C-alpha positions in Angstrom: 13.9 -7.1 7.6 13.4 -8.1 4.6 16.1 -8.5 1.5 14.2 -5.5 -0.3 14.7 -2.1 0.5 11.7 0.1 1.7 11.2 2.9 3.7 9.9 3.6 7.0 6.1 4.2 6.5 5.7 0.6 4.6 7.7 -1.0 7.4 5.1 0.7 9.6 2.2 -0.3 8.0 3.1 -3.7 7.8 4.3 -4.5 11.0 1.0 -2.5 12.0 -1.1 -5.3 9.7 1.1 -8.1 11.4 0.6 -6.8 15.0 -3.4 -6.5 14.5 -3.3 -10.5 12.7 -1.0 -12.0 15.8 -3.6 -10.3 18.5 -6.5 -11.4 16.3 -4.8 -15.4 16.3 -4.1 -15.3 19.5 -7.6 -14.2 20.8 -8.8 -17.6 19.0 -6.0 -19.9 20.6 -8.7 -21.2 22.8 -11.3 -21.8 20.2 -13.1 -25.2 19.9 -13.5 -27.2 16.6 -16.9 -26.3 16.8 -15.6 -22.7 16.5 -13.6 -22.9 14.2 -15.8 -25.0 11.7 -18.5 -22.2 12.4 -16.4 -19.4 10.9 -15.1 -21.6 7.9 -18.5 -22.5 6.9 -19.8 -19.2 7.5 -17.6 -17.1 4.8 -17.9 -20.4 2.3 -21.5 -19.7 2.9 -21.5 -16.0 2.3 -19.1 -16.4 -0.4 -21.5 -18.7 -2.4 -24.3 -16.5 -2.2 -25.1 -16.5 -6.3 -25.3 -12.4 -6.3 -21.3 -12.4 -4.1 -20.6 -15.1 -7.0 -21.6 -13.0 -9.3 -20.1 -9.6 -8.2 -16.9 -11.4 -7.7 -16.4 -12.6 -11.1 -17.8 -9.7 -12.7 -15.0 -7.9 -10.8 -12.3 -10.0 -11.3 -12.5 -10.2 -15.2 -13.6 -6.7 -15.4 -10.3 -6.1 -13.0 -7.9 -8.5 -14.1 -9.3 -8.5 -17.8 -7.9 -12.0 -18.0 -10.6 -15.1 -18.8 -14.4 -14.8 -18.5 -16.5 -14.3 -15.5 -19.1 -16.9 -16.5 -16.3 -19.5 -15.8 -14.8 -17.4 -13.2 -18.2 -17.9 -11.1 -18.5 -21.4 -11.6 -14.6 -21.7 -10.2 -15.6 -19.8 -7.1 -18.8 -21.5 -5.9 -17.2 -25.2 -7.2 -13.5 -24.2 -5.4 -15.5 -23.0 -2.4 -18.0 -25.7 -1.9 -15.3 -28.1 -3.1 -12.7 -27.0 -0.1 -15.6 -26.5 2.5 -16.3 -30.4 2.0 -13.0 -31.6 2.6 -12.9 -29.1 6.0 -16.1 -30.7 6.6 -16.0 -32.8 10.1 -11.8 -32.9 9.6 -9.8 -32.7 13.2 -7.7 -29.3 13.4 -8.3 -28.7 16.9 -6.2 -30.5 19.9 -5.9 -34.1 19.8 -6.8 -35.4 15.9 -5.3 -38.7 16.1 -4.4 -41.4 19.1 -2.7 -44.2 17.8 -2.5 -46.9 20.9 0.0 -49.2 19.1 2.4 -46.8 19.0 1.5 -44.8 22.0 1.5 -41.5 20.1 -1.4 -39.1 20.4 -0.9 -36.1 17.8 -1.6 -32.8 18.7 -2.8 -29.9 16.0 -1.8 -26.0 17.1 -1.9 -22.8 15.0 1.1 -21.9 13.0 0.1 -18.1 13.5 0.0 -15.6 11.2 0.0 -16.4 7.3 0.8 -13.9 4.3 -1.0 -15.6 0.7 0.7 -13.6 -1.8 -2.1 -14.0 -5.0 -2.0 -14.1 -8.6 -3.4 -12.2 -11.1 -4.8 -14.9 -13.2 -7.3 -16.3 -10.1 -8.3 -13.3 -7.6 -12.1 -14.8 -7.1 -11.7 -18.3 -5.8 -8.4 -18.4 -4.5 -8.6 -15.6 -2.0 -11.6 -17.6 -0.6 -9.9 -20.9 -0.5 -6.9 -19.0 1.1 -8.7 -17.8 4.1 -10.5 -20.8 4.9 -7.6 -23.5 4.7 -5.9 -21.1 7.0 -8.4 -20.4 9.3 -9.3 -23.9 9.9 -6.1 -24.7 12.0 -7.2 -21.1 13.9 -4.2 -19.4 12.1 -4.6 -15.2 10.8 -4.1 -14.4 7.2 -2.9 -11.9 5.7 -3.8 -11.4 1.7 -1.3 -9.6 -0.4 -3.2 -9.7 -4.2 -1.8 -9.1 -7.0 -2.8 -5.1 -8.0 -5.1 -6.1 -11.0 -6.9 -8.3 -8.6 -6.8 -6.2 -6.0 -10.6 -5.0 -6.1 -11.3 -8.7 -5.4 -9.7 -9.7 -2.7 -10.7 -6.5 -1.0 -14.5 -7.5 -1.8 -13.9 -11.2 -0.5 -12.2 -9.9 2.8 -14.8 -7.5 3.0 -17.3 -10.4 3.5 -15.5 -12.4 5.6 -14.5 -10.2 8.1 -18.6 -9.2 8.5 -19.3 -13.1 8.6 -16.6 -13.3 11.4 -18.4 -10.2 13.4 -21.7 -11.8 12.9 -19.5 -14.8 15.7 -18.1 -12.7 17.6 -14.8 -13.3 16.1 -11.5 -11.0 15.5 -12.3 -9.6 12.1 -8.6 -8.9 12.0 -8.3 -12.4 11.3 -8.9 -12.0 7.8 -6.7 -8.5 6.3 -5.6 -7.4 2.5 -2.2 -6.0 2.5 -1.9 -3.9 -0.9 1.2 -4.7 -2.6 0.2 -2.4 -5.6 3.3 -0.1 -4.9 4.7 3.1 -7.1 6.2 0.5 -9.8 6.6 -3.1 -9.4 9.4 -2.6 -7.8 8.1 -1.1 -4.5 5.2 -4.0 -4.4 7.5 -6.7 -4.6 9.9 -4.3 -1.5 6.3 -4.5 0.4 5.4 -8.1 -0.2 8.5 -9.3 0.9 9.0 -7.2 4.1 5.1 -8.2 4.8 6.8 -12.3 4.3 9.6 -11.3 6.7 7.5 -10.4 9.6 5.0 -13.2 9.4 5.3 -16.8 10.5 4.4 -18.6 7.2 3.6 -18.0 3.6 1.3 -19.4 1.0 2.7 -18.0 -2.3 0.3 -19.0 -5.5 2.0 -16.8 -7.9 5.1 -16.3 -10.8 8.4 -18.1 -10.0 9.7 -14.8 -9.2 7.0 -14.4 -6.4 8.4 -18.1 -5.4 11.7 -17.2 -5.1 11.6 -14.0 -3.4 9.7 -16.0 -1.1 12.3 -18.5 -0.5 14.9 -15.4 -0.2 13.3 -13.5 2.8 13.5 -16.9 4.8 10.0 -17.3 6.3 9.0 -20.8 6.2 7.0 -20.8 3.0 5.0 -23.4 -0.1 5.0 -22.1 -3.2 3.7 -23.8 -5.9 5.5 -24.5 -9.6 5.4 -23.3 -13.3 2.3 -25.2 -15.2 2.7 -26.7 -18.6 0.6 -30.1 -18.5 0.9 -32.5 -21.7 -1.4 -35.4 -22.1 -1.1 -38.3 -23.6 -4.5 -39.8 -25.8 -3.6 -43.6 -26.8 -5.2 -45.8 -29.4 -7.5 -46.9 -26.7 -8.7 -43.5 -25.9 -12.2 -43.0 -26.0 -12.4 -40.2 -28.2 -16.2 -39.4 -28.1 -15.4 -38.8 -24.2 -12.3 -37.7 -23.8 -12.4 -34.7 -26.8 -14.9 -32.6 -24.7 -13.2 -33.2 -21.6 -10.0 -31.5 -22.9 -11.8 -28.6 -25.0 -13.9 -28.0 -22.2 -10.8 -27.7 -19.7 -8.0 -25.7 -22.7 -11.2 -23.0 -23.1 -12.1 -23.0 -19.3 -11.7 -19.4 -18.1 -9.5 -18.8 -21.2 -6.7 -20.7 -20.1 -6.1 -19.0 -16.8 -5.7 -22.2 -14.9 -2.0 -23.5 -14.6 -3.5 -26.8 -14.7 -4.7 -26.5 -18.2 -3.7 -28.6 -21.3 -0.8 -27.4 -23.4 0.0 -30.0 -25.2 -1.6 -33.3 -26.2 1.0 -36.5 -27.3 -1.2 -38.3 -29.6 -0.7 -41.8 -31.1 0.1 -42.0 -34.9 -2.5 -44.1 -35.6 -5.4 -42.0 -34.4 -3.4 -38.6 -34.9 -5.5 -37.0 -38.0 -8.7 -38.1 -36.0 -8.3 -36.5 -33.2 -7.2 -33.4 -35.2 -10.8 -33.7 -37.1 -12.8 -34.2 -33.4 -10.8 -30.9 -32.0 -11.9 -29.1 -35.1 -15.5 -30.1 -35.0 -15.5 -28.8 -30.7 -14.3 -25.3 -32.0 -10.7 -26.0 -32.7 -9.2 -24.1 -35.8 -5.7 -25.6 -37.1 -3.2 -22.8 -37.6 -1.4 -23.6 -41.1 1.8 -24.6 -40.9 2.6 -21.2 -43.1 1.5 -19.1 -40.5 2.4 -20.9 -37.0 5.5 -18.4 -37.2 3.7 -15.4 -37.5 1.6 -16.8 -34.8 4.5 -17.6 -32.5 5.9 -14.2 -33.1 2.7 -12.4 -31.9 2.9 -14.8 -29.4 6.8 -14.0 -28.0 7.6 -11.0 -28.9 11.2 -10.4 -28.0 11.2 -13.3 -26.7 8.6 -13.6 -23.5 5.2 -14.2 -23.6 2.9 -11.2 -24.9 0.0 -10.3 -22.3 -2.1 -9.3 -24.8 -3.0 -12.6 -25.2 -2.8 -14.6 -22.1 -5.9 -16.1 -21.0 -7.4 -14.0 -23.9 -10.3 -15.5 -26.1 -9.8 -17.1 -29.6 -10.6 -14.4 -31.7 -8.3 -11.6 -29.7 -5.2 -13.9 -30.2 -6.4 -13.9 -33.8 -5.9 -10.8 -34.0 -2.9 -9.8 -32.5 -1.5 -12.3 -34.8 -3.4 -10.7 -37.6 -5.1 -13.8 -38.6 -7.6 -12.6 -41.5 -9.0 -16.1 -42.0 -12.7 -15.3 -40.1 -12.7 -19.3 -39.1 -9.8 -18.3 -36.9 -11.3 -15.2 -35.3 -14.8 -17.4 -34.6 -13.4 -20.3 -33.2 -12.9 -21.3 -29.2 -9.2 -22.3 -29.8 -6.2 -22.7 -31.6 -3.9 -26.0 -32.6 -0.1 -25.6 -33.4 1.2 -28.9 -34.9 4.3 -28.7 -33.1 7.9 -31.3 -32.7 10.8 -29.5 -31.2 11.1 -29.3 -28.1 12.6 -26.2 -26.2 13.9 -22.7 -25.7 13.6 -22.8 -29.6 10.3 -24.3 -30.0 8.0 -21.9 -27.5 4.6 -23.9 -28.3 6.6 -26.9 -26.1 5.8 -24.5 -23.1 3.2 -22.5 -20.4 0.9 -20.3 -22.9 -1.7 -19.2 -20.6 -4.2 -19.1 -23.5 -6.7 -20.9 -25.6 -3.9 -22.5 -27.9 -3.0 -25.8 -28.2 0.0 -27.7 -28.7 0.1 -31.3 -30.8 2.4 -33.9 -31.1 2.3 -37.5 -33.2 4.0 -39.8 -31.0 4.4 -43.3 -33.0 4.0 -45.3 -29.9 3.8 -45.4 -26.5 7.2 -45.1 -25.4 7.8 -42.1 -27.8 5.1 -40.4 -25.9 6.6 -41.3 -22.9 9.6 -39.7 -24.2 7.8 -36.6 -25.6 5.9 -36.1 -22.2 9.3 -36.5 -19.9 11.2 -34.0 -22.7 7.9 -31.6 -22.6 8.6 -31.7 -19.0 12.1 -30.9 -18.7 11.7 -28.2 -20.6 9.5 -26.4 -18.7 6.4 -27.8 -16.1 8.5 -30.2 -14.0 7.1 -31.7 -11.0 3.3 -29.9 -11.8 1.0 -32.7 -13.6 0.2 -34.6 -16.6 -2.3 -36.3 -18.2 -3.2 -39.9 -20.1 -6.5 -41.0 -21.8 -6.7 -44.3 -22.5 -8.0 -48.0 -21.3 -5.2 -49.9 -20.2 -3.8 -49.6 -16.8 -0.2 -50.9 -17.5 0.1 -47.8 -19.7 -1.2 -45.3 -16.9 1.1 -47.1 -14.2 4.3 -46.6 -16.6 3.6 -42.7 -16.8 2.8 -41.9 -13.7 6.1 -44.3 -12.4 8.1 -42.0 -14.8 6.8 -38.7 -15.1 8.7 -36.4 -12.4 5.2 -34.7 -11.7 3.0 -34.2 -8.6 0.0 -35.6 -10.5 -1.2 -37.7 -13.0 -4.5 -37.7 -14.2 -6.6 -40.5 -16.1 -9.4 -39.5 -18.2 -10.2 -36.1 -16.4 -9.9 -32.9 -17.5 -6.9 -31.0 -16.8 -8.0 -27.6 -15.8 -11.4 -28.8 -13.6 -9.9 -32.2 -11.7 -5.9 -31.3 -11.1 -6.9 -29.5 -8.0 -9.5 -31.8 -6.6 -12.8 -33.0 -8.0 -15.8 -34.4 -6.5 -14.9 -37.3 -8.6 -11.3 -38.1 -8.1 -9.5 -38.3 -4.6 -7.5 -35.5 -4.2 -7.8 -32.7 -2.4 -9.4 -29.4 -3.7 -6.7 -26.3 -3.4 -5.9 -23.1 -5.9 -2.1 -23.9 -4.4 -0.2 -27.2 -6.1 3.1 -28.1 -4.5 6.0 -29.2 -7.6 8.0 -31.0 -4.9 11.6 -30.3 -5.7 11.2 -30.9 -8.8 9.7 -27.8 -9.2 11.9 -25.9 -6.4 8.6 -26.6 -3.8 8.4 -28.3 -0.2 6.2 -29.8 -1.3 4.6 -32.2 -4.0 0.8 -31.9 -2.7 -2.5 -30.4 -3.1 -2.1 -27.9 -0.9 -5.1 -27.8 1.5 -5.5 -26.9 5.8 -3.4 -29.9 7.1 -0.2 -27.5 5.1 -0.7 -24.8 7.7 -1.0 -26.6 11.0 1.8 -27.3 13.5 1.8 -30.6 15.1 3.0 -32.0 19.0 3.2 -35.5 18.7 2.8 -36.7 22.6 4.6 -40.3 23.0 4.0 -43.1 25.6 5.7 -45.7 27.3 4.5 -49.0 24.9 6.2 -52.7 25.4 9.7 -52.7 24.3 9.9 -54.1 20.8 13.4 -54.0 20.1 14.1 -56.5 17.3 17.6 -58.8 17.2 20.4 -58.4 14.9 19.3 -61.6 13.0 15.8 -60.0 12.6 17.7 -57.3 11.4 20.1 -58.8 9.0 18.9 -62.5 8.7 17.2 -62.1 5.5 19.8 -60.1 3.8 22.7 -61.5 4.8 21.7 -64.9 3.6 20.8 -63.1 0.3 23.9 -62.1 -0.3 26.2 -64.8 1.3 27.7 -62.6 3.9 26.7 -65.0 6.9 29.9 -65.8 8.4 
């Protein structure tokens, strides 16, 4: 039973959907690897046809009112093809590994029925990715999109079901469950009821939804809050770094939780970086108008939906800026020194507003990144543009994040890329730092159960001297 009350009709609707999914999943328990891969590939192929991509991207932009269709089309193509590249030839059925030395054979098995709670910020690529990574393990999946993305998700599900039918597979392996209730609380109750009935869930949405999934009690993968700070030190190639940062920050009007939210810039190149950011379309908010922008973005203390994932011209309009350059810019630049609740520009903005900090040296930059993450985004990610490997490693060793990107655009590469080794995903775990159960990019491996078959091997029991000898000698405890 869900921890939020729902009426009998809602319970019955969810129960019926789960029952259909369970029957479909049980029907493919005996599928071999080729059958699984054909289903995954068919969905990916259908979803990446140019007319389909355009249709999904337009639907996503129009219904959600977030981002723009062109970038959403790029995301659908890139993420779907990247995910398929990761899944191709990856074993997920039956025996997937034999370790003869240890005598252990690993056997992959389905989890069962998976529920996916989807965000409004990315209603195009996320459903496709979620279907692919869950079906790879012979699971059934129930997709529960944010109401502002339901039409896009419904079209993705329709396409996937048609492909499954062509293969003679049960269409109910993929279903949409609407959580667009009469009001917000009713929608949450439907989602909670769904989560309570499935075997596992993936929640790629805000902290409240992740918390709800954990409260329900069904095992769940959640994601953390983004707020990526990125260091630019004096050795960075600015001609390479700045275009990457701008392209990433403005991609889909900053819908991505991986978008750069703050730059921490070495003092010796600070002014040069600001100039280059302006040269690439940024508008530096005058100090006298910073509070004006803050009041527009956080009226009453909460982030204003009117600025989320909107073009800079719209943000300038909401803020009441009369400078034509602000309305013509690609993004807004805010100089900041403070961190914490009294300084909201130090947190996640989900908008094309970029905070910049001045660091006196690299140690100061590290301290600033640590403080920003301590306020918001701990566990998620951060980055650095530098040519000094020792600094890269120092950041990675110190930052309480799951991913550190080096000389890369965050929104493009944090969820996997063809030019780094991270798994393609639309869902990034933030570890215990972000109240999640994993600190990896979530992929098909996270939706498999494993059986470990152990055989007898020659005994390798160590002696006490092998276990304690070195320790006793070093600590003068012998005898």
